[in-house]
N, C-alpha and C positions, 0 to 999 in steps of 0.2 A: 504494498501499501502505500503511496504519497506520505510524505510528511505531514502531519494538521492534516488528517482527512478523516471519514467518518463512510463506514458500510454499513448499507441502509436496507435489509433483506426480508421479505414477507412471506410468511405461508400463504402455498393458493387458497382461493377463494372456495367457499362451498358453493355448490351450484344443480338448482333447483331444477329434477326430472319432471315432478307434475305433484302441484298440490302441496302435503306434508314430505314426498317423499325423496331424497337428494341424491345424485348420483354417485358410485364409487369414491370416495374420497381418493386423491391423488395428490400429494403432496408437491410444490415447485424442486424441484430437483436439487435445484442450486441450495435451498435454504436446507432440504434435508440432507445434502454432500456435507456443512457446517456443523447439522446437529444433530441427526438423528431422528428426530422430532416428526411425526406423522399425526400430530392434530395441528388440525386451524386455527383461524384467529390470534395468530404470534405475531413480533416482531421481532430480528434481531440485531441489534449493533454491536460494529465491530473498530476498533481505531489501532494506532500503529501503534502510541506512545498508553501509560495509562491515564483516565478522568475516574470523578466520583461522579456518581450521580444517584440518584434516593439514597445517597448515607453512603456507596460502596465503590469502593477505586479499584478499577481491576480495565482489561481492555475487551471483554463484552460481556453482552449484558443481554439478560433476554427476556420479554412480557411475553406471558403464555394466559390461556384460559382458566379460567377459576374454578373448581370443583362445582359442580349441583347434582344435590343428590336427584334431585328431578328429571334431569332432566337426562341421566348417568339412569334414570331403572327403564328411560328408552330406549338410547342409543349406547349405554355401554358405558364402558369410566374414564372419565376425565384425570388426568397427572395434575393437575391443577403446578402450582409452584416446588412444591418440596418434593411431586412425583416428579417430575422432570432434572430436577437436579440432583436426584437420588441417581436416578437412572441414568442421567447421560453426564453427569459430571461437570456443567455447567456453574461457573461459578455464581456469576451474579445472578437469579431466577427473580421475576416481578410477574402478579399478574397484571395482564393488558388494563385493567380500570388504572392500574398508575402512574403510563403514559399519557402521559397530558404536551402542552403547548409549553409546560415550561420546566417538564423533565429533563431535557437536555437543550442549555443556549447554540444551537446550528451557525450563530456568530462569531462561536470560536473556531469554528473550521473553515480551512478554505477550499475545500472539493468535497463532494459528494460521492461514493460509488457505487452506483445503485439500477436497479435495471426494472423497478415496480412503477413509472410511467405506462410500460408497455403491456402490461401484465392483466389489466381488465377486472381492478381489486377496489375503482371508485366507488360509492354511493349513490352516481349521482339520479339511475334508473331504477333503485332500490327502493320497495316497498317502506320498511325499514331499514336504517343503517345497522351493517351488523360492525363488530369489534377492531374487523381486521379494515375493513374500511374507515371507518372512523379513525384510524391510525395516520395509515395513510394519505389521509386528509389532510391532518396534523403538520404529519412531513411535509406535503407537495406547498401547503400554505407557510411557512418556517424557512423554506426556500427557495422560494420567490419572495420573500419578506425580505430577507437578510442577500437577497440576488445572489446565493451562490449557484458556480456552475454544477452540473450534472455530469459526472466524468462517465458517460454509458460507455463508449470504446473500449478504455480501460476496466473497467468493468471486466468485460468482455476477455481481452485479455488474457486478464489474471487467472479468471474463470477456466478457462480454457487451458491454461499452463497445468494451473492445479489437477482439475480435474482429470487432466489425459497420461497422469501419471497413476496408477492404482495401485494399492497397497495386496501383499500378500491377501489380506483376507475378501479384497475387491477382486481380486485376480480368482480366487475358489469359488465365490459363487456368480462371478461371469462361466467358469469352467461347466458347474453345475447346471446353470442356465442352458446353455448351448447343447449341454448332452441331453438333457429333457425334451428339447427340443426334437433334437436326432431322434431321440426315443419315439416322439407322439409321430413326428413321420413315418415313421416307420409302423406300427399302428395301424394307422391309418392305411394305410398300403396292402399289408396283411388280409386287413376285413376287405378293402374296396369291391363292388362286385357291380355288374351290370344294374343298374335300376334303384342304385342307391342316392340321394338324396346329397344336394352340395349339405343342406345342417346338418348331415346326417358323420358327413364326413367332419367337419367341426367337432362335432360331441365327440368323438372319436378322442379325437386330438387334445381339446379341453378339457374332458377329464384325467384323461393321463395326466396334462402340465397340472391339476387341481390335486389330484391324488399322489403326486410326490412333491407336495410340498408348495407350489405356486401361485402367492397373490395372485396375480392375473396375467394372461397375456401380454406383454410390450407391447402389443400393439392388434387390433382384430384381424382375427383370422381370415385369413385368401382360401377360399375351396372354391375357385373357380371350377366347373369342367365345360367341355365343348367349347362353344367359341369364347365362353366368360374368362378360360383359361390366359385370354390374353389382352386380359384389362388389367395391366399392372397393380393396380392397388385394388382391387376388387372384393368385397365386404358384404353383398346382399345375401350367398350363401341361401338359393334358393332350393 
């Protein structure tokens, strides 16, 4: 990071499928790379030199969603600040309601490393603002207020160089995913027969993925037959 800069990284937003049903949550890959956290409504601040925020001094600060017993009854456990601190060993963890326009003085930095303006997390067209869009709105207004340059290209260069170097644990997961994918393809080839539908072939492959511990496919399954096999990203699977 450049001297006297701040890195600002947001979790992905929750996307509504219909009514009270959301799409399966998929975390921002950059945010996940830095934190390991798979929950929404979170913000990560990174610094090259230590700063003090809310009485804590360090170079990394994360703001996460609070525990909510009623909500957890419906959608599962929320880690909360203590849970995130214990599980991911991040030193300075706060609930996201603690992040306000006065939490950190953006006028004290020279540049902001972030890509959030292209991540579609603002609340302009939402029925009710969520914690993520509220924090993004605060950050955006402070950047504008203090006329701070956003180093978007520098951010992407840094992230590309970091994520391009895989740790042994990452390599092991990549090898596991590749092996799982190959075996899934082999399962389909062994089972395929005349009259089988594309979605039946998809079901065999994705069953193999899930049976072997995959969270979800890395991309929609392409199971085109006949002329559909000539469509490079065919996902209708009739």
